C-alpha positions in Angstrom: -24.1 19.9 -19.5 -22.6 23.4 -19.4 -18.9 24.1 -19.4 -19.1 25.3 -15.8 -20.6 22.1 -14.5 -18.0 19.8 -12.8 -18.6 16.1 -12.8 -17.2 13.9 -10.0 -18.3 10.6 -11.6 -14.7 9.7 -12.5 -13.4 10.7 -9.0 -15.6 8.4 -6.9 -13.4 5.6 -5.3 -15.0 2.4 -4.1 -13.6 1.3 -0.7 -13.1 -2.4 0.2 -16.1 -4.5 1.2 -16.9 -4.8 4.9 -17.7 -8.3 6.1 -21.1 -8.8 7.7 -22.5 -11.8 9.7 -25.6 -11.8 7.5 -25.8 -12.0 3.7 -26.1 -8.5 2.4 -24.9 -5.9 -0.1 -22.9 -3.1 1.4 -20.7 -0.5 -0.3 -18.6 2.4 0.8 -17.3 5.1 -1.6 -15.3 8.2 -1.0 -15.1 11.3 -3.1 -12.3 13.9 -2.8 -13.7 17.4 -2.6 -12.0 20.7 -1.7 -11.0 20.6 2.0 -11.8 17.0 2.7 -13.8 14.0 1.6 -17.4 13.0 1.2 -17.9 9.4 2.3 -21.1 7.6 1.1 -22.2 4.2 2.5 -25.0 2.0 1.4 -26.5 -1.3 2.8 -29.2 -3.7 1.6 -30.2 -7.0 3.1 -33.2 -9.2 2.4 -34.5 -12.6 3.3 -37.9 -14.4 2.9 -39.5 -12.4 5.7 -38.1 -8.8 5.5 -35.9 -6.4 3.6 -33.9 -3.4 4.9 -31.7 -0.8 3.4 -29.9 2.3 4.5 -27.7 5.0 3.0 -25.5 7.7 4.7 -23.3 10.5 3.6 -20.8 12.5 5.7 -18.3 15.2 5.0 -14.8 14.5 6.6 -12.5 17.5 6.7 -8.8 17.1 5.9 -6.7 16.4 9.0 -9.6 14.7 10.8 -9.3 11.2 9.2 -7.0 8.3 8.8 -7.9 5.9 5.9 -6.9 2.4 6.6 -7.4 -0.1 3.7 -6.6 -3.7 4.5 -4.9 -2.6 7.7 -2.5 -0.2 5.9 -2.7 3.6 5.9 -3.2 4.7 2.4 -1.3 8.0 2.8 -4.2 10.3 2.1 
């Protein structure tokens, strides 16, 4: 890796789990970037008949979000 390459691996923050009505694996992470956040969500569910998965990523500019974790604003 060159000196000019920035790694965000240590800056990715896992958000609390979201409860679902079906057994599944879901995760949400947010990454602080200049001017806002990148929010990444992933979902996977499977049973004996089918499997499904999805992934999304969105940029959220500063001033256009309110993070609530466990019902409390996190101040970011």
